[in-house]
PDBQT receptor file of N, H, CA, C and O in Angstrom, charges set to zero:
ATOM      1  N   MET A   1      -2.872  -4.982   6.317  1.00  0.00    +0.000 N 
ATOM      2  CA  MET A   1      -1.851  -4.974   6.900  1.00  0.00    +0.000 C 
ATOM      3  C   MET A   1      -1.473  -4.914   5.540  1.00  0.00    +0.000 C 
ATOM      4  O   MET A   1      -1.974  -5.859   4.931  1.00  0.00    +0.000 OA
ATOM      5  N   TYR A   2      -0.565  -3.938   4.589  1.00  0.00    +0.000 N 
ATOM      6  H   TYR A   2      -0.158  -3.170   5.085  1.00  0.00    +0.000 HD
ATOM      7  CA  TYR A   2       0.172  -4.202   3.566  1.00  0.00    +0.000 C 
ATOM      8  C   TYR A   2       1.473  -3.752   3.078  1.00  0.00    +0.000 C 
ATOM      9  O   TYR A   2       1.798  -2.718   3.662  1.00  0.00    +0.000 OA
ATOM     10  N   ILE A   3       2.503  -4.218   2.064  1.00  0.00    +0.000 N 
ATOM     11  H   ILE A   3       2.240  -5.058   1.590  1.00  0.00    +0.000 HD
ATOM     12  CA  ILE A   3       4.304  -3.279   1.850  1.00  0.00    +0.000 C 
ATOM     13  C   ILE A   3       3.421  -3.224   0.204  1.00  0.00    +0.000 C 
ATOM     14  O   ILE A   3       2.932  -4.140  -0.457  1.00  0.00    +0.000 OA
ATOM     15  N   ILE A   4       3.482  -1.977  -0.010  1.00  0.00    +0.000 N 
ATOM     16  H   ILE A   4       3.879  -1.233   0.527  1.00  0.00    +0.000 HD
ATOM     17  CA  ILE A   4       4.148  -1.877  -1.393  1.00  0.00    +0.000 C 
ATOM     18  C   ILE A   4       5.853  -1.005  -2.007  1.00  0.00    +0.000 C 
ATOM     19  O   ILE A   4       6.759  -0.395  -1.439  1.00  0.00    +0.000 OA
ATOM     20  N   THR A   5       5.498  -1.479  -3.664  1.00  0.00    +0.000 N 
ATOM     21  H   THR A   5       4.762  -1.974  -4.125  1.00  0.00    +0.000 HD
ATOM     22  CA  THR A   5       7.282  -0.841  -3.816  1.00  0.00    +0.000 C 
ATOM     23  C   THR A   5       7.275  -0.334  -4.826  1.00  0.00    +0.000 C 
ATOM     24  O   THR A   5       6.190  -0.104  -5.359  1.00  0.00    +0.000 OA
ATOM     25  N   ASN A   6       8.139  -0.077  -5.277  1.00  0.00    +0.000 N 
ATOM     26  H   ASN A   6       9.021  -0.263  -4.844  1.00  0.00    +0.000 HD
ATOM     27  CA  ASN A   6       8.302   0.425  -6.892  1.00  0.00    +0.000 C 
ATOM     28  C   ASN A   6       9.756  -0.255  -7.410  1.00  0.00    +0.000 C 
ATOM     29  O   ASN A   6      10.579  -0.487  -6.525  1.00  0.00    +0.000 OA
ATOM     30  N   LYS A   7       9.975  -0.457  -8.266  1.00  0.00    +0.000 N 
ATOM     31  H   LYS A   7       9.307  -0.269  -8.985  1.00  0.00    +0.000 HD
ATOM     32  CA  LYS A   7      11.189  -1.271  -9.266  1.00  0.00    +0.000 C 
ATOM     33  C   LYS A   7      12.017  -0.093  -8.564  1.00  0.00    +0.000 C 
ATOM     34  O   LYS A   7      12.326  -0.204  -7.377  1.00  0.00    +0.000 OA
ATOM     35  N   MET A   8      12.380   1.057  -9.321  1.00  0.00    +0.000 N 
ATOM     36  H   MET A   8      12.129   1.148 -10.285  1.00  0.00    +0.000 HD
ATOM     37  CA  MET A   8      13.575   1.623  -8.992  1.00  0.00    +0.000 C 
ATOM     38  C   MET A   8      14.416   1.536  -8.351  1.00  0.00    +0.000 C 
ATOM     39  O   MET A   8      15.423   0.834  -8.249  1.00  0.00    +0.000 OA
ATOM     40  N   ASN A   9      13.793   2.618  -7.695  1.00  0.00    +0.000 N 
ATOM     41  H   ASN A   9      12.976   3.188  -7.778  1.00  0.00    +0.000 HD
ATOM     42  CA  ASN A   9      14.276   3.244  -5.954  1.00  0.00    +0.000 C 
ATOM     43  C   ASN A   9      14.188   2.210  -4.567  1.00  0.00    +0.000 C 
ATOM     44  O   ASN A   9      14.587   2.488  -3.436  1.00  0.00    +0.000 OA
ATOM     45  N   GLY A  10      13.438   0.745  -5.093  1.00  0.00    +0.000 N 
ATOM     46  H   GLY A  10      13.113   0.520  -6.012  1.00  0.00    +0.000 HD
ATOM     47  CA  GLY A  10      13.640  -0.371  -3.667  1.00  0.00    +0.000 C 
ATOM     48  C   GLY A  10      12.961   1.229  -2.524  1.00  0.00    +0.000 C 
ATOM     49  O   GLY A  10      13.587   1.680  -1.564  1.00  0.00    +0.000 OA
ATOM     50  N   VAL A  11      11.594   1.766  -3.029  1.00  0.00    +0.000 N 
ATOM     51  H   VAL A  11      11.085   1.401  -3.809  1.00  0.00    +0.000 HD
ATOM     52  CA  VAL A  11      11.044   3.071  -1.702  1.00  0.00    +0.000 C 
ATOM     53  C   VAL A  11       9.853   1.482  -1.528  1.00  0.00    +0.000 C 
ATOM     54  O   VAL A  11       9.441   0.613  -2.296  1.00  0.00    +0.000 OA
ATOM     55  N   LEU A  12       9.689   1.822  -0.055  1.00  0.00    +0.000 N 
ATOM     56  H   LEU A  12      10.024   2.528   0.569  1.00  0.00    +0.000 HD
ATOM     57  CA  LEU A  12       8.523   0.739   0.797  1.00  0.00    +0.000 C 
ATOM     58  C   LEU A  12       7.716   1.633   1.493  1.00  0.00    +0.000 C 
ATOM     59  O   LEU A  12       8.068   2.307   2.461  1.00  0.00    +0.000 OA
ATOM     60  N   TYR A  13       6.444   1.610   0.879  1.00  0.00    +0.000 N 
ATOM     61  H   TYR A  13       6.159   1.062   0.093  1.00  0.00    +0.000 HD
ATOM     62  CA  TYR A  13       4.686   1.993   1.608  1.00  0.00    +0.000 C 
ATOM     63  C   TYR A  13       4.391   0.729   1.968  1.00  0.00    +0.000 C 
ATOM     64  O   TYR A  13       4.282  -0.314   1.322  1.00  0.00    +0.000 OA
ATOM     65  N   ILE A  14       4.213   1.166   3.818  1.00  0.00    +0.000 N 
ATOM     66  H   ILE A  14       4.302   2.013   4.343  1.00  0.00    +0.000 HD
ATOM     67  CA  ILE A  14       3.349   0.284   4.465  1.00  0.00    +0.000 C 
ATOM     68  C   ILE A  14       1.414   1.178   4.994  1.00  0.00    +0.000 C 
ATOM     69  O   ILE A  14       1.050   2.164   5.636  1.00  0.00    +0.000 OA
ATOM     70  N   GLY A  15       0.835   0.197   4.326  1.00  0.00    +0.000 N 
ATOM     71  H   GLY A  15       1.131  -0.604   3.805  1.00  0.00    +0.000 HD
ATOM     72  CA  GLY A  15      -0.360   0.727   4.838  1.00  0.00    +0.000 C 
ATOM     73  C   GLY A  15      -1.802  -0.276   5.443  1.00  0.00    +0.000 C 
ATOM     74  O   GLY A  15      -1.648  -1.473   5.685  1.00  0.00    +0.000 OA
ATOM     75  N   ILE A  16      -2.667   0.168   5.560  1.00  0.00    +0.000 N 
ATOM     76  H   ILE A  16      -2.793   1.140   5.363  1.00  0.00    +0.000 HD
ATOM     77  CA  ILE A  16      -3.907  -0.382   6.286  1.00  0.00    +0.000 C 
ATOM     78  C   ILE A  16      -4.938  -0.733   5.171  1.00  0.00    +0.000 C 
ATOM     79  O   ILE A  16      -4.591   0.083   4.317  1.00  0.00    +0.000 OA
ATOM     80  N   SER A  17      -5.840  -1.326   4.699  1.00  0.00    +0.000 N 
ATOM     81  H   SER A  17      -6.122  -1.989   5.392  1.00  0.00    +0.000 HD
ATOM     82  CA  SER A  17      -7.228  -1.229   4.413  1.00  0.00    +0.000 C 
ATOM     83  C   SER A  17      -7.569  -2.696   4.588  1.00  0.00    +0.000 C 
ATOM     84  O   SER A  17      -7.141  -3.817   4.865  1.00  0.00    +0.000 OA
ATOM     85  N   ASP A  18      -9.061  -1.651   4.103  1.00  0.00    +0.000 N 
ATOM     86  H   ASP A  18      -9.408  -0.741   3.878  1.00  0.00    +0.000 HD
ATOM     87  CA  ASP A  18     -10.541  -3.053   4.516  1.00  0.00    +0.000 C 
ATOM     88  C   ASP A  18     -10.546  -3.840   3.431  1.00  0.00    +0.000 C 
ATOM     89  O   ASP A  18     -10.990  -4.987   3.481  1.00  0.00    +0.000 OA
ATOM     90  N   SER A  19      -9.968  -3.213   2.148  1.00  0.00    +0.000 N 
ATOM     91  H   SER A  19      -9.607  -2.281   2.107  1.00  0.00    +0.000 HD
ATOM     92  CA  SER A  19     -10.157  -3.343   0.916  1.00  0.00    +0.000 C 
ATOM     93  C   SER A  19      -9.039  -3.668   0.014  1.00  0.00    +0.000 C 
ATOM     94  O   SER A  19      -9.017  -3.167  -1.110  1.00  0.00    +0.000 OA
ATOM     95  N   ILE A  20      -8.061  -4.507   0.433  1.00  0.00    +0.000 N 
ATOM     96  H   ILE A  20      -8.079  -4.915   1.346  1.00  0.00    +0.000 HD
ATOM     97  CA  ILE A  20      -6.684  -4.873  -0.462  1.00  0.00    +0.000 C 
ATOM     98  C   ILE A  20      -7.151  -4.456  -2.385  1.00  0.00    +0.000 C 
ATOM     99  O   ILE A  20      -6.812  -3.412  -2.941  1.00  0.00    +0.000 OA
ATOM    100  N   GLU A  21      -7.609  -5.090  -2.758  1.00  0.00    +0.000 N 
ATOM    101  H   GLU A  21      -7.885  -5.939  -2.306  1.00  0.00    +0.000 HD
ATOM    102  CA  GLU A  21      -7.782  -5.576  -4.240  1.00  0.00    +0.000 C 
ATOM    103  C   GLU A  21      -8.258  -3.482  -4.316  1.00  0.00    +0.000 C 
ATOM    104  O   GLU A  21      -7.706  -2.626  -5.008  1.00  0.00    +0.000 OA
ATOM    105  N   GLU A  22      -8.945  -3.380  -3.731  1.00  0.00    +0.000 N 
ATOM    106  H   GLU A  22      -9.394  -4.075  -3.168  1.00  0.00    +0.000 HD
ATOM    107  CA  GLU A  22      -9.791  -1.661  -3.960  1.00  0.00    +0.000 C 
ATOM    108  C   GLU A  22      -8.146  -0.740  -4.158  1.00  0.00    +0.000 C 
ATOM    109  O   GLU A  22      -7.513  -0.357  -5.142  1.00  0.00    +0.000 OA
ATOM    110  N   ARG A  23      -7.950  -0.673  -2.836  1.00  0.00    +0.000 N 
ATOM    111  H   ARG A  23      -8.463  -0.984  -2.036  1.00  0.00    +0.000 HD
ATOM    112  CA  ARG A  23      -6.568  -0.134  -2.576  1.00  0.00    +0.000 C 
ATOM    113  C   ARG A  23      -5.617  -0.051  -3.505  1.00  0.00    +0.000 C 
ATOM    114  O   ARG A  23      -5.401   0.965  -4.166  1.00  0.00    +0.000 OA
ATOM    115  N   VAL A  24      -4.787  -1.481  -3.638  1.00  0.00    +0.000 N 
ATOM    116  H   VAL A  24      -4.963  -2.306  -3.101  1.00  0.00    +0.000 HD
ATOM    117  CA  VAL A  24      -3.929  -1.295  -5.391  1.00  0.00    +0.000 C 
ATOM    118  C   VAL A  24      -4.157  -0.965  -5.949  1.00  0.00    +0.000 C 
ATOM    119  O   VAL A  24      -3.477  -0.131  -6.547  1.00  0.00    +0.000 OA
ATOM    120  N   LYS A  25      -5.337  -1.311  -6.280  1.00  0.00    +0.000 N 
ATOM    121  H   LYS A  25      -5.889  -1.988  -5.793  1.00  0.00    +0.000 HD
ATOM    122  CA  LYS A  25      -6.048  -0.632  -8.078  1.00  0.00    +0.000 C 
ATOM    123  C   LYS A  25      -6.027   0.995  -7.610  1.00  0.00    +0.000 C 
ATOM    124  O   LYS A  25      -5.436   1.907  -8.188  1.00  0.00    +0.000 OA
ATOM    125  N   GLU A  26      -6.581   1.049  -6.787  1.00  0.00    +0.000 N 
ATOM    126  H   GLU A  26      -7.061   0.308  -6.318  1.00  0.00    +0.000 HD
ATOM    127  CA  GLU A  26      -5.803   3.407  -6.450  1.00  0.00    +0.000 C 
ATOM    128  C   GLU A  26      -4.593   3.299  -6.649  1.00  0.00    +0.000 C 
ATOM    129  O   GLU A  26      -4.327   3.825  -7.729  1.00  0.00    +0.000 OA
ATOM    130  N   HIS A  27      -3.437   2.755  -6.011  1.00  0.00    +0.000 N 
ATOM    131  H   HIS A  27      -3.653   2.328  -5.133  1.00  0.00    +0.000 HD
ATOM    132  CA  HIS A  27      -2.125   2.881  -5.938  1.00  0.00    +0.000 C 
ATOM    133  C   HIS A  27      -1.831   3.275  -7.153  1.00  0.00    +0.000 C 
ATOM    134  O   HIS A  27      -1.544   4.436  -7.445  1.00  0.00    +0.000 OA
ATOM    135  N   ARG A  28      -1.903   2.043  -8.168  1.00  0.00    +0.000 N 
ATOM    136  H   ARG A  28      -2.136   1.100  -7.930  1.00  0.00    +0.000 HD
ATOM    137  CA  ARG A  28      -1.679   1.762 -10.030  1.00  0.00    +0.000 C 
ATOM    138  C   ARG A  28      -2.129   2.712 -10.494  1.00  0.00    +0.000 C 
ATOM    139  O   ARG A  28      -1.441   3.295 -11.332  1.00  0.00    +0.000 OA
ATOM    140  N   LEU A  29      -3.869   3.423 -10.036  1.00  0.00    +0.000 N 
ATOM    141  H   LEU A  29      -4.427   2.950  -9.355  1.00  0.00    +0.000 HD
ATOM    142  CA  LEU A  29      -4.060   4.143 -11.391  1.00  0.00    +0.000 C 
ATOM    143  C   LEU A  29      -3.741   6.002 -10.602  1.00  0.00    +0.000 C 
ATOM    144  O   LEU A  29      -4.335   7.038 -10.900  1.00  0.00    +0.000 OA
ATOM    145  N   LYS A  30      -3.018   5.878  -9.944  1.00  0.00    +0.000 N 
ATOM    146  H   LYS A  30      -2.535   5.036  -9.702  1.00  0.00    +0.000 HD
ATOM    147  CA  LYS A  30      -2.436   6.871  -9.261  1.00  0.00    +0.000 C 
ATOM    148  C   LYS A  30      -4.053   8.421  -8.930  1.00  0.00    +0.000 C 
ATOM    149  O   LYS A  30      -4.203   9.517  -9.469  1.00  0.00    +0.000 OA
ATOM    150  N   VAL A  31      -4.761   7.812  -8.015  1.00  0.00    +0.000 N 
ATOM    151  H   VAL A  31      -4.640   6.921  -7.577  1.00  0.00    +0.000 HD
ATOM    152  CA  VAL A  31      -6.061   8.621  -8.252  1.00  0.00    +0.000 C 
ATOM    153  C   VAL A  31      -5.653   9.378  -6.774  1.00  0.00    +0.000 C 
ATOM    154  O   VAL A  31      -6.590   9.970  -6.239  1.00  0.00    +0.000 OA
ATOM    155  N   TYR A  32      -4.884   9.397  -6.362  1.00  0.00    +0.000 N 
ATOM    156  H   TYR A  32      -4.123   8.915  -6.797  1.00  0.00    +0.000 HD
ATOM    157  CA  TYR A  32      -4.169  10.625  -5.180  1.00  0.00    +0.000 C 
ATOM    158  C   TYR A  32      -3.129  10.732  -5.485  1.00  0.00    +0.000 C 
ATOM    159  O   TYR A  32      -2.181  10.150  -4.959  1.00  0.00    +0.000 OA
ATOM    160  N   PRO A  33      -3.046  11.971  -6.964  1.00  0.00    +0.000 N 
ATOM    161  CA  PRO A  33      -1.510  11.959  -7.620  1.00  0.00    +0.000 C 
ATOM    162  C   PRO A  33      -0.499  12.667  -7.315  1.00  0.00    +0.000 C 
ATOM    163  O   PRO A  33       0.576  12.796  -7.901  1.00  0.00    +0.000 OA
ATOM    164  N   LYS A  34      -1.189  13.483  -5.632  1.00  0.00    +0.000 N 
ATOM    165  H   LYS A  34      -2.063  13.379  -5.157  1.00  0.00    +0.000 HD
ATOM    166  CA  LYS A  34      -0.182  14.290  -5.113  1.00  0.00    +0.000 C 
ATOM    167  C   LYS A  34       0.455  13.396  -3.970  1.00  0.00    +0.000 C 
ATOM    168  O   LYS A  34       1.122  13.916  -3.075  1.00  0.00    +0.000 OA
ATOM    169  N   SER A  35       0.262  12.252  -4.023  1.00  0.00    +0.000 N 
ATOM    170  H   SER A  35      -0.279  11.830  -4.751  1.00  0.00    +0.000 HD
ATOM    171  CA  SER A  35       0.253  11.224  -2.580  1.00  0.00    +0.000 C 
ATOM    172  C   SER A  35       1.880  10.600  -2.711  1.00  0.00    +0.000 C 
ATOM    173  O   SER A  35       2.199   9.998  -3.737  1.00  0.00    +0.000 OA
ATOM    174  N   PHE A  36       2.576  10.741  -1.916  1.00  0.00    +0.000 N 
ATOM    175  H   PHE A  36       2.316  11.230  -1.083  1.00  0.00    +0.000 HD
ATOM    176  CA  PHE A  36       3.456   9.765  -1.638  1.00  0.00    +0.000 C 
ATOM    177  C   PHE A  36       4.050   8.282  -2.578  1.00  0.00    +0.000 C 
ATOM    178  O   PHE A  36       5.140   8.015  -3.083  1.00  0.00    +0.000 OA
ATOM    179  N   THR A  37       2.685   7.513  -2.494  1.00  0.00    +0.000 N 
ATOM    180  H   THR A  37       1.799   7.730  -2.083  1.00  0.00    +0.000 HD
ATOM    181  CA  THR A  37       3.152   6.504  -3.255  1.00  0.00    +0.000 C 
ATOM    182  C   THR A  37       2.701   6.768  -4.596  1.00  0.00    +0.000 C 
ATOM    183  O   THR A  37       3.117   5.907  -5.372  1.00  0.00    +0.000 OA
ATOM    184  N   ALA A  38       2.022   7.626  -5.122  1.00  0.00    +0.000 N 
ATOM    185  H   ALA A  38       1.684   8.325  -4.492  1.00  0.00    +0.000 HD
ATOM    186  CA  ALA A  38       2.253   8.547  -6.658  1.00  0.00    +0.000 C 
ATOM    187  C   ALA A  38       3.815   9.120  -6.909  1.00  0.00    +0.000 C 
ATOM    188  O   ALA A  38       4.412   9.105  -7.986  1.00  0.00    +0.000 OA
ATOM    189  N   LYS A  39       4.185   9.497  -5.955  1.00  0.00    +0.000 N 
ATOM    190  H   LYS A  39       3.701   9.509  -5.080  1.00  0.00    +0.000 HD
ATOM    191  CA  LYS A  39       5.202  10.575  -6.262  1.00  0.00    +0.000 C 
ATOM    192  C   LYS A  39       6.047   9.496  -6.642  1.00  0.00    +0.000 C 
ATOM    193  O   LYS A  39       6.886   9.680  -7.523  1.00  0.00    +0.000 OA
ATOM    194  N   TYR A  40       5.930   8.420  -6.097  1.00  0.00    +0.000 N 
ATOM    195  H   TYR A  40       5.249   8.271  -5.381  1.00  0.00    +0.000 HD
ATOM    196  CA  TYR A  40       7.491   7.351  -6.320  1.00  0.00    +0.000 C 
ATOM    197  C   TYR A  40       7.520   6.339  -6.629  1.00  0.00    +0.000 C 
ATOM    198  O   TYR A  40       8.386   5.497  -6.389  1.00  0.00    +0.000 OA
ATOM    199  N   ASN A  41       5.989   6.189  -7.581  1.00  0.00    +0.000 N 
ATOM    200  H   ASN A  41       5.286   6.873  -7.776  1.00  0.00    +0.000 HD
ATOM    201  CA  ASN A  41       5.302   4.961  -8.102  1.00  0.00    +0.000 C 
ATOM    202  C   ASN A  41       5.520   3.848  -7.600  1.00  0.00    +0.000 C 
ATOM    203  O   ASN A  41       6.467   3.132  -7.925  1.00  0.00    +0.000 OA
ATOM    204  N   CYS A  42       4.644   3.563  -6.722  1.00  0.00    +0.000 N 
ATOM    205  H   CYS A  42       3.874   4.145  -6.458  1.00  0.00    +0.000 HD
ATOM    206  CA  CYS A  42       4.763   2.539  -5.748  1.00  0.00    +0.000 C 
ATOM    207  C   CYS A  42       3.236   1.275  -6.557  1.00  0.00    +0.000 C 
ATOM    208  O   CYS A  42       2.023   1.436  -6.694  1.00  0.00    +0.000 OA
ATOM    209  N   ASP A  43       3.453   1.013  -6.634  1.00  0.00    +0.000 N 
ATOM    210  H   ASP A  43       4.438   0.882  -6.523  1.00  0.00    +0.000 HD
ATOM    211  CA  ASP A  43       2.531   0.399  -7.437  1.00  0.00    +0.000 C 
ATOM    212  C   ASP A  43       2.897  -1.562  -7.053  1.00  0.00    +0.000 C 
ATOM    213  O   ASP A  43       2.155  -2.286  -7.717  1.00  0.00    +0.000 OA
ATOM    214  N   ILE A  44       3.718  -2.201  -6.282  1.00  0.00    +0.000 N 
ATOM    215  H   ILE A  44       4.321  -1.613  -5.743  1.00  0.00    +0.000 HD
ATOM    216  CA  ILE A  44       3.969  -3.512  -6.930  1.00  0.00    +0.000 C 
ATOM    217  C   ILE A  44       4.026  -3.906  -5.356  1.00  0.00    +0.000 C 
ATOM    218  O   ILE A  44       4.813  -3.611  -4.457  1.00  0.00    +0.000 OA
ATOM    219  N   LEU A  45       2.650  -4.835  -5.421  1.00  0.00    +0.000 N 
ATOM    220  H   LEU A  45       2.010  -5.075  -6.151  1.00  0.00    +0.000 HD
ATOM    221  CA  LEU A  45       2.242  -5.301  -4.018  1.00  0.00    +0.000 C 
ATOM    222  C   LEU A  45       3.923  -5.766  -3.563  1.00  0.00    +0.000 C 
ATOM    223  O   LEU A  45       4.910  -5.526  -4.258  1.00  0.00    +0.000 OA
ATOM    224  N   VAL A  46       3.932  -6.470  -2.244  1.00  0.00    +0.000 N 
ATOM    225  H   VAL A  46       3.130  -6.665  -1.680  1.00  0.00    +0.000 HD
ATOM    226  CA  VAL A  46       5.197  -7.451  -2.114  1.00  0.00    +0.000 C 
ATOM    227  C   VAL A  46       4.808  -8.236  -0.933  1.00  0.00    +0.000 C 
ATOM    228  O   VAL A  46       5.100  -9.432  -0.935  1.00  0.00    +0.000 OA
ATOM    229  N   TYR A  47       4.102  -7.660   0.218  1.00  0.00    +0.000 N 
ATOM    230  H   TYR A  47       3.865  -6.689   0.220  1.00  0.00    +0.000 HD
ATOM    231  CA  TYR A  47       3.252  -8.399   1.930  1.00  0.00    +0.000 C 
ATOM    232  C   TYR A  47       2.053  -8.184   1.583  1.00  0.00    +0.000 C 
ATOM    233  O   TYR A  47       1.599  -7.103   1.209  1.00  0.00    +0.000 OA
ATOM    234  N   LEU A  48       1.725  -8.767   1.643  1.00  0.00    +0.000 N 
ATOM    235  H   LEU A  48       2.095  -9.645   1.947  1.00  0.00    +0.000 HD
ATOM    236  CA  LEU A  48       0.167  -8.975   2.725  1.00  0.00    +0.000 C 
ATOM    237  C   LEU A  48      -0.031  -9.751   3.523  1.00  0.00    +0.000 C 
ATOM    238  O   LEU A  48       0.351 -10.920   3.459  1.00  0.00    +0.000 OA
ATOM    239  N   GLU A  49      -1.056  -8.948   4.987  1.00  0.00    +0.000 N 
ATOM    240  H   GLU A  49      -1.366  -7.999   5.039  1.00  0.00    +0.000 HD
ATOM    241  CA  GLU A  49      -0.937  -9.695   6.423  1.00  0.00    +0.000 C 
ATOM    242  C   GLU A  49      -2.062  -8.824   6.583  1.00  0.00    +0.000 C 
ATOM    243  O   GLU A  49      -2.168  -7.624   6.333  1.00  0.00    +0.000 OA
ATOM    244  N   GLU A  50      -3.330 -10.097   7.300  1.00  0.00    +0.000 N 
ATOM    245  H   GLU A  50      -3.243 -11.072   7.504  1.00  0.00    +0.000 HD
ATOM    246  CA  GLU A  50      -5.020 -10.077   7.417  1.00  0.00    +0.000 C 
ATOM    247  C   GLU A  50      -5.093 -10.234   8.692  1.00  0.00    +0.000 C 
ATOM    248  O   GLU A  50      -4.668 -11.206   9.317  1.00  0.00    +0.000 OA
ATOM    249  N   TYR A  51      -5.718  -9.138   9.196  1.00  0.00    +0.000 N 
ATOM    250  H   TYR A  51      -6.063  -8.349   8.689  1.00  0.00    +0.000 HD
ATOM    251  CA  TYR A  51      -5.669  -9.124  10.564  1.00  0.00    +0.000 C 
ATOM    252  C   TYR A  51      -7.278  -8.969  11.168  1.00  0.00    +0.000 C 
ATOM    253  O   TYR A  51      -8.010  -8.223  10.517  1.00  0.00    +0.000 OA
ATOM    254  N   ASP A  52      -7.831  -9.609  12.330  1.00  0.00    +0.000 N 
ATOM    255  H   ASP A  52      -7.236 -10.215  12.859  1.00  0.00    +0.000 HD
ATOM    256  CA  ASP A  52      -9.206  -9.111  12.542  1.00  0.00    +0.000 C 
ATOM    257  C   ASP A  52      -9.757  -8.062  12.451  1.00  0.00    +0.000 C 
ATOM    258  O   ASP A  52     -10.960  -8.187  12.221  1.00  0.00    +0.000 OA
ATOM    259  N   ASN A  53      -9.267  -6.660  12.561  1.00  0.00    +0.000 N 
ATOM    260  H   ASN A  53      -8.290  -6.559  12.748  1.00  0.00    +0.000 HD
ATOM    261  CA  ASN A  53      -9.323  -5.536  12.862  1.00  0.00    +0.000 C 
ATOM    262  C   ASN A  53      -8.275  -4.348  12.625  1.00  0.00    +0.000 C 
ATOM    263  O   ASN A  53      -7.271  -4.804  13.174  1.00  0.00    +0.000 OA
ATOM    264  N   GLY A  54      -7.970  -3.235  12.184  1.00  0.00    +0.000 N 
ATOM    265  H   GLY A  54      -8.785  -2.865  11.738  1.00  0.00    +0.000 HD
ATOM    266  CA  GLY A  54      -7.487  -2.292  11.887  1.00  0.00    +0.000 C 
ATOM    267  C   GLY A  54      -6.516  -2.080  13.082  1.00  0.00    +0.000 C 
ATOM    268  O   GLY A  54      -5.308  -1.897  12.931  1.00  0.00    +0.000 OA
ATOM    269  N   LEU A  55      -7.078  -2.116  14.144  1.00  0.00    +0.000 N 
ATOM    270  H   LEU A  55      -8.059  -2.265  14.266  1.00  0.00    +0.000 HD
ATOM    271  CA  LEU A  55      -6.296  -1.620  15.398  1.00  0.00    +0.000 C 
ATOM    272  C   LEU A  55      -5.178  -2.513  15.950  1.00  0.00    +0.000 C 
ATOM    273  O   LEU A  55      -4.240  -2.053  16.601  1.00  0.00    +0.000 OA
ATOM    274  N   GLU A  56      -5.389  -4.401  15.525  1.00  0.00    +0.000 N 
ATOM    275  H   GLU A  56      -6.151  -4.775  14.996  1.00  0.00    +0.000 HD
ATOM    276  CA  GLU A  56      -4.565  -5.027  16.094  1.00  0.00    +0.000 C 
ATOM    277  C   GLU A  56      -3.255  -4.967  14.545  1.00  0.00    +0.000 C 
ATOM    278  O   GLU A  56      -2.114  -5.417  14.647  1.00  0.00    +0.000 OA
ATOM    279  N   ALA A  57      -3.694  -4.456  13.534  1.00  0.00    +0.000 N 
ATOM    280  H   ALA A  57      -4.621  -4.090  13.451  1.00  0.00    +0.000 HD
ATOM    281  CA  ALA A  57      -2.611  -4.393  12.468  1.00  0.00    +0.000 C 
ATOM    282  C   ALA A  57      -2.221  -3.016  12.924  1.00  0.00    +0.000 C 
ATOM    283  O   ALA A  57      -1.046  -3.180  12.594  1.00  0.00    +0.000 OA
ATOM    284  N   GLU A  58      -2.226  -1.945  13.348  1.00  0.00    +0.000 N 
ATOM    285  H   GLU A  58      -3.180  -1.812  13.615  1.00  0.00    +0.000 HD
ATOM    286  CA  GLU A  58      -1.353  -1.106  13.509  1.00  0.00    +0.000 C 
ATOM    287  C   GLU A  58      -0.584  -1.195  15.197  1.00  0.00    +0.000 C 
ATOM    288  O   GLU A  58       0.186  -0.328  15.611  1.00  0.00    +0.000 OA
ATOM    289  N   LEU A  59      -1.049  -2.576  16.088  1.00  0.00    +0.000 N 
ATOM    290  H   LEU A  59      -1.674  -3.280  15.752  1.00  0.00    +0.000 HD
ATOM    291  CA  LEU A  59      -0.095  -2.755  17.348  1.00  0.00    +0.000 C 
ATOM    292  C   LEU A  59       1.058  -3.419  16.372  1.00  0.00    +0.000 C 
ATOM    293  O   LEU A  59       2.145  -2.841  16.359  1.00  0.00    +0.000 OA
ATOM    294  N   GLN A  60       0.946  -4.226  15.812  1.00  0.00    +0.000 N 
ATOM    295  H   GLN A  60       0.063  -4.696  15.823  1.00  0.00    +0.000 HD
ATOM    296  CA  GLN A  60       1.714  -5.159  15.365  1.00  0.00    +0.000 C 
ATOM    297  C   GLN A  60       2.855  -4.741  15.220  1.00  0.00    +0.000 C 
ATOM    298  O   GLN A  60       3.737  -5.489  14.799  1.00  0.00    +0.000 OA
TER     299      GLN A  60
C-alpha cells in the first residue's frame, strides 16, 4: 500500500502495487494521462507499507 501526493493542492492518492518502484515511476511520467494522479499531479511518495499480499493490504 502506498500514498502519494502533490505539493500544491495537498491531494492524497492511496494505491496498492506489487512493484512500487515501477508504479511510482508511472505516476511521475504520467503514463495514464487521464488518471486521477495525472490530473492532480500526484507524484510524491509520502508513505509505503508492505504486506504479504494485496488482500491483506485492502483489509487494513
